[in-house]
C-alpha positions, 0 to 999 in steps of 0.5 A: 793393571796387569803385570807384563809377561816380561816382568813376571818372567824376570821375577820367576827367574830370580826366584828360581836362582834364589831356590837353586842357591838356597838364599836363606842359607847364605846368612850362615856363611859370614859368621864362619870367617868372622868367628875364625878371625877372632878365634885366631886372636885378632880382629876382623879387618879388610882381609877378613871381608875379602875372606867372607866374599870368598866364602860366599862365592865358594858356598854358592858354587857348591849349591849350584854344583849340588843341584847340577850333580843331583838333577836326575835324582831330584827329577824323581824325589824333588821335581819342583827344584829349579833344574828338574822343573826346567826353570834353570838349565843344567848348563847354566847351573854348572857355569855358575858353579865354575864362575863362583869358584873362580871368583872365590879363589880370586878373592882369597888370593887378594886376602893374602897367601895364607887365605888362598892356602886355605881356600884352595883345599876348601874349593877342592872339598866342595867339588869333591863332595858334590861330584863324588863323595856326597852319597858315600860314607865320607860325605858328611865328613867332607861337609864337616871339613868344608865348614871347618876350612871356611872357619880357618879361612877367616882365621888366616886373615888375622893370625895363625889358623892353628889357634882356631882349630878347636872352634873349627872342630866345633863347627865341623861337628855341628855340620857333620850332625846336620849332614848326617840327618839330611841324608834321609830328609827325602825318605825319613824312617829312622830316629837314630840320625836325629837322635845322634844329632841331638846328642851332638848339639847338647855336647857342643852347647856344654863345651861352648858355654863353658868357654875356652881354657883361661877365658874365665880368668881373664873375664873375672880379673881382666888380668894378663902378663904385664909389669906394674909399678907401685909408688909409695910417697909421703912427707916427713921421716920414715921408710918406704918398703917394697915387699917381694923380691927386692927392697926399696928405701927412701924418705917418706911414709907408705908401702910399695908392693910388688915383685921386683927391685925397688929403687928410691928415686928421690926424697919422699918417693919409693918405686917398686916395679915388677910383675904383680901376683894375679888375684884369684878369680871372682865369682859371678856372671860377667857380660861376656859370660852372659853373652856366650851362655845366651848364644849357646842356649839359642844354638841349642834351642834352634837345633834341638827343637827340630831334632826332637820332633824328628826323633819322635816322628822321623817323617820326611817333612819333619826330617827336612825341618830338622835339617833346616833348623840345624842349618839356621843353628849355625849362626848362634853357634858361630856367635857363641864361638866369637863370644868364647874368643872374647869378642862380644862385638863380633858375636853380636854382629854374627847374631844379627844375621839370624833374623835375616835368615829367618825372614828369607826362609819363609820365602825360600827353603834352605834344603 
């Protein structure tokens, strides 16, 4: 039984829009807000979900606007793209970019003023890149800023975005490297760009795997600032002594340790309350450290292998594959940053997006 012409046209239309919006790359977006939320010291919440929706809309607005702005160039270098091939009208792509931008800002407004304060410059950066900056030296920097702002958009929903600035810088550096390589993806011809991207990937891998300052202490001891109470109790005749800054006396047998003031509450019990001295870090690999290291290695492998191929042979096909590998490597980097912030559950949730991205990348190109 033959498929109807109308059904075939509908399938062709959906595929054209999937190519225009680069569907597989969409899976690299939610991890920005999720990792940003935990990097700011909070947990993902309903406002974070709104921020993810805003990020998705603004990201896809940028994709549609990118092809609209590059339609003349694509007619020469990529005639198979949806606009030069005639499968999607330029006016439809521009309208989609406008609608998606408005939707993204609307969702950010629902997430709260702090989120909107980040989403507005993010949208401006996206439009500035596609319409003016893409083919200038400032192009890769603008793309890096957009990815960093997307990370801070998630941070704005759970805490102070300033706390997420270091991880935003990591994501921005990665995006800067990928964008720099992508500027030669249709022509190839140089090993310097993928080589620089490879060096950036190695540096980021080391920084992320090492963890944030203070992370290893918390992982190995589970300690933090708190007030503890030590109790010495017993029967018979004796003295309970609190060692530290203060004393505790009473009738009983035992020793209460702590730093604070000890008071005897009743016969047989002495209590010393105060701030205990934290034990030194214990050596060994904790589950959080193992997860962070695994995600960092996955990031290095995903990006590094394709970059290495492009260094050895900077042809257009291998350069395009290097760009695709860099885009997909964003997901394990986001997961590593979430693990670095101490949120293993968020890291696992982000990492789960990678197989979906790989699945759809077999059907639709990410570049």
